[in-house]
C-alpha positions as CSV (number, residue, x, y, z in Angstrom):
1,M,111.7,89.9,83.5
2,P,109.4,92.3,82.2
3,P,106.1,93.4,83.3
4,Y,103.0,91.2,83.3
5,R,100.8,92.6,79.3
6,P,97.1,91.6,80.1
7,T,95.6,89.9,76.9
8,P,92.0,92.1,76.0
9,A,90.4,89.4,76.5
10,E,91.4,89.6,80.3
11,L,90.9,94.0,79.9
12,A,87.4,93.2,79.1
13,K,87.0,90.8,82.0
14,A,88.2,93.2,84.7
15,A,85.8,96.1,84.0
16,G,84.0,96.5,88.0
17,R,87.0,94.9,89.7
18,E,88.1,97.1,92.7
19,V,92.2,97.8,93.4
20,P,93.2,97.0,97.0
21,D,93.4,100.4,99.0
22,L,97.0,101.2,100.2
23,V,96.7,102.7,103.6
24,A,97.7,102.7,106.8
25,P,97.8,105.0,109.8
26,G,99.4,108.5,110.2
27,L,100.7,108.8,106.2
28,D,102.1,112.2,105.3
29,V,99.9,111.9,101.8
30,L,97.8,109.9,100.8
31,F,96.9,109.7,96.7
32,C,93.7,110.1,95.8
33,G,92.8,108.3,91.9
34,I,89.3,109.3,90.3
35,N,89.2,105.3,89.6
36,P,91.2,102.2,88.3
37,G,91.5,101.6,85.2
38,L,91.4,97.9,83.4
39,W,94.9,97.8,82.9
40,S,95.5,98.0,87.1
41,A,92.7,96.3,88.1
42,A,93.7,93.3,85.6
43,V,96.9,93.5,87.2
44,G,95.8,94.3,90.8
45,H,98.4,97.3,91.2
46,H,97.5,101.2,90.9
47,F,98.1,103.4,87.9
48,A,99.9,100.1,86.3
49,R,98.8,101.2,82.6
50,P,102.0,101.7,80.7
51,G,102.3,105.6,80.1
52,N,100.9,106.6,83.4
53,R,103.2,108.8,84.6
54,F,102.9,109.3,88.8
55,W,105.9,106.8,89.6
56,K,108.1,109.1,87.2
57,V,106.4,112.0,88.9
58,L,107.1,110.7,92.6
59,Q,110.2,109.9,92.1
60,G,111.3,113.4,89.9
61,A,109.4,115.7,92.6
62,G,111.5,113.9,95.9
63,F,108.5,111.5,97.3
64,T,110.3,108.5,96.3
65,S,114.2,108.2,96.2
66,E,113.9,105.6,93.2
67,L,112.0,104.9,90.3
68,L,109.0,102.2,91.7
69,A,107.2,99.7,89.5
70,P,103.9,99.2,90.0
71,E,104.4,95.7,91.5
72,E,106.1,97.8,94.3
73,E,103.6,99.9,95.2
74,G,103.8,98.3,98.9
75,R,106.9,99.9,99.5
76,L,105.2,103.7,99.6
77,L,103.6,103.0,103.1
78,D,107.4,102.9,104.5
79,A,107.8,106.4,102.8
80,G,104.5,107.5,104.5
81,L,102.5,107.9,101.2
82,G,99.0,105.7,100.3
83,V,96.9,105.6,97.5
84,T,93.2,105.0,97.5
85,N,90.5,105.8,94.9
86,L,87.4,108.1,95.0
87,V,85.6,105.4,93.4
88,A,86.4,101.8,93.8
89,R,85.5,100.0,90.6
90,S,87.1,99.7,87.5
91,T,86.3,101.2,84.2
92,A,88.3,101.5,80.8
93,T,87.9,105.6,81.6
94,A,86.6,107.5,83.9
95,A,83.8,109.4,82.0
96,E,82.0,106.1,82.7
97,L,81.4,107.7,85.8
98,D,78.2,109.4,86.7
99,R,78.4,113.0,89.2
100,A,76.2,110.5,92.0
101,E,79.0,108.1,91.6
102,L,81.5,110.6,92.1
103,R,79.9,112.5,95.1
104,A,79.2,108.9,96.5
105,G,82.9,108.2,96.1
106,A,83.7,112.1,98.3
107,L,81.8,110.3,101.2
108,A,83.4,107.1,100.8
109,L,86.7,108.8,101.2
110,A,85.7,110.9,104.1
111,A,85.3,107.9,106.0
112,T,88.8,105.9,105.0
113,V,90.6,109.5,105.6
114,E,88.8,109.6,109.2
115,R,89.8,106.1,109.9
116,F,93.8,106.8,109.1
117,G,94.0,110.2,109.4
118,P,96.9,111.0,107.1
119,K,98.2,114.8,106.7
120,I,97.4,115.5,103.4
121,V,95.2,114.1,101.1
122,A,95.8,114.7,97.1
123,F,93.5,113.8,94.9
124,L,94.2,113.1,91.1
125,G,92.1,114.9,88.7
126,M,90.3,118.4,88.7
127,T,86.8,117.9,87.1
128,A,86.0,114.6,89.1
129,Y,87.1,116.6,92.1
130,R,85.2,119.6,91.1
131,H,82.0,117.2,90.3
132,A,82.4,114.6,93.8
133,F,83.2,118.0,96.5
134,E,80.7,120.1,94.3
135,Q,83.6,122.8,93.7
136,P,82.9,123.8,90.5
137,R,85.7,126.1,90.4
138,A,88.4,124.2,92.1
139,T,92.0,125.0,91.1
140,L,95.2,123.4,91.5
141,G,97.1,123.4,94.9
142,E,95.7,123.4,98.1
143,Q,92.2,123.7,99.1
144,R,90.6,125.7,101.5
145,E,88.0,122.4,102.6
146,R,89.0,120.1,104.5
147,I,88.1,116.5,104.6
148,A,88.1,115.0,107.9
149,K,90.3,117.3,109.2
150,A,92.9,116.4,106.7
151,R,94.2,119.2,104.2
152,M,93.4,118.7,100.4
153,W,95.3,119.5,97.5
154,L,94.4,119.1,94.2
155,L,96.7,117.5,91.3
156,P,96.4,116.8,87.7
157,N,96.0,113.6,86.6
158,P,99.1,111.6,85.6
159,S,97.1,109.6,83.0
160,G,99.8,109.7,79.8
161,L,96.3,110.6,78.0
162,Q,96.4,114.1,80.2
163,A,98.5,116.0,77.2
164,R,97.9,118.6,78.9
165,Y,100.3,118.6,81.7
166,Q,104.0,117.5,80.7
167,L,106.0,115.7,82.8
168,P,108.3,118.6,83.7
169,E,105.3,120.5,85.0
170,L,104.1,117.3,86.9
171,I,107.1,117.4,89.1
172,E,106.7,120.8,89.9
173,L,103.3,120.5,91.2
174,F,103.7,117.6,92.7
175,G,106.8,118.9,94.0
176,A,105.6,121.8,95.8
177,L,102.8,119.5,97.3
178,R,105.9,117.4,98.9
179,E,107.5,120.8,100.4
180,A,103.8,121.4,102.0
181,A,104.0,118.1,103.3
182,G,107.9,118.4,104.7
183,H,108.4,115.0,103.4
184,E,111.8,113.5,102.4
185,A,112.2,110.3,100.4
186,P,114.1,107.8,102.7
187,R,117.5,107.1,101.5
188,R,119.6,104.2,100.8
189,P,122.6,105.3,102.8
190,G,125.5,107.0,100.6
191,Q,122.7,108.2,98.5
192,P,122.5,112.0,98.3
193,R,119.7,114.5,99.1
194,S,116.6,114.2,97.1
195,R,116.3,118.0,95.3
196,G,112.6,117.3,93.9
197,G,110.3,119.5,93.2
198,R,112.1,121.3,90.4
199,A,110.5,121.2,87.0
200,G,114.1,120.6,85.3
201,R,114.7,117.2,87.2
202,G,114.8,114.3,85.2
203,A,112.1,111.3,86.8
204,G,114.6,108.5,85.4
């Protein structure tokens, strides 16, 4: 059965809704998006809009052993991974968020990290990160700053609208994070070991 596609009216009604955090104690990596889009809010799953490359990148980089659908997001917890957002409310675009809201989100994120203690927080979106944490010169990769004792990693937004970064480059960048986290995707019996983190590897 194909995934559910919300109608334009349902998308409009989804504005301001939240998508529940996917988090548990002691995760290897907690991925932090900017805020949910209307599609994700309408269906209740993270990175759900068709064209978002998050799930393909996770597989290609070796975080997951197979391509997951947004409605299978709960399986990330078994792999030691989680998802949250800097700002909880959904909008049509992240441009609708102002700097004060982003900075307030940084404080809320710190509280979540303090509570659940992930090893690394991977923030997806450079411009929003720079505003939220008042680091105007932040670049991709591991940051010098920590958040509630967790290492902080900055990655591009995997949205399909972010054309600057193509899938192979995203896979390489996410693969560097996976290696730093020492993360190994759970494998089914007989499945070969992942070799994620290489730009030339397909995402399926």
